[in-house]
N, C-alpha and C positions, 0 to 999 in steps of 0.2 A: 464761455470761450469754446470755439469749435476744435475738433480733433486735428491732429497733425501727425506727420511721420518724422523720423529722425535719421539723418545720414551720419554715420560714425566714420570719421576720416581724420587725417593728420593736417594740422596747420602749423605755420611757422610764426614765431614771435618776431615782429619787426625790430624789437630792441635787442634781445639777446640772440636772436636767430635760431634758437633751439626749436625743434619740432615736437609737437605733442598731440595726443588724441583729443578730438573735439567732437561735440554733438551739435549738428546743424539742423534746425527744425525747418520743415517745408510741407506744403500742401499740394500734393499731386498724386494721383492714383487713389487707392482705397485708403483714405486718411483715418487710421485707427491705431495710432501709436506704434506703427510698425517700424522696425529698425532695419536699416540698410547699410551696406558698404559699397564702395565704388566697384562696379562690375555686376552688381545685383540687378535683377529684373523687377520692375515696379509691379506690384500686385493690384489687380482690379476686381471689382465685383462686390461692392459694399457701399461705403460712404465716399463715393467717387467724386474727385475734383479733377477736371480735365477730360481729355479724350485719349483712349488707348491707341497705340500703334502709330503715333505721329512720327514723322521722319526725324525731326530735331526740335527740341523744346528746351527752354531755360525755365527752371522753376526758381521762385524767390526763396532764398534760404537765409535764416537768421541764426547766428551762433548763440548757444545757451550761456556762454561766459566769455567775456573779453579779457579776462585776467590770465596772464601767463603763469603756469604753475612753477616755473623756474625762477623768473626775476620779479614776479608779483606785480608787474606793471599792467595797467588796464588798456593796452594798445592793440590788442588782437582785432583784426578786421571783423566788423559786426555783420555785414550783409554780403551774401554771395549769390552768384548765378550757379545753379546746379544744372549741368548739361546732361540731358537725357536724349538718347537716340534709340528710336524703335523700342521704347520702354526699358532700356538698359541705362543705368546711371554710369556716365562716362567720366565725370570729374567735376571739379569746382574751380571757380575763379572769383577773386574779389569783384564785387559788383562795380562796374564802371559808371553806370547811370541807372537811376530809378525810373527814367522816362518810359522804358519799354513795359513796365508793370502798371502803368497808369491807365491801361485799357479796361476792358470789360470786367475781369475778375480780380486782377492784381496779384494773383498767385503764380501765374506762369504766362509765357508768351511763346508762340510758334516762331521758330527761327527760319526753318524751311519746310 
């Protein structure tokens, strides 16, 4: 299995609506088990996937656990778009469609 990075952020449970910290794996930048939070700048210069300094990119993110730590249901959204602008992680949204990731590499796509 190839290396990936992790975005540590909050997600909400669709059942109990409580927010909790989650780990979302993604492959963009120097993929070397680096940990990020929203607002962090992506590191380059190693095991790179993607191209630095793109205006706007969505990276494919997959959550490490779909189980809510409060209500124990397995309904947390599994796949996310991680929005990255000029190498800064701006936020996440539940993935609306896998179609954009079916191109060349499947790990990211250029939005603009």
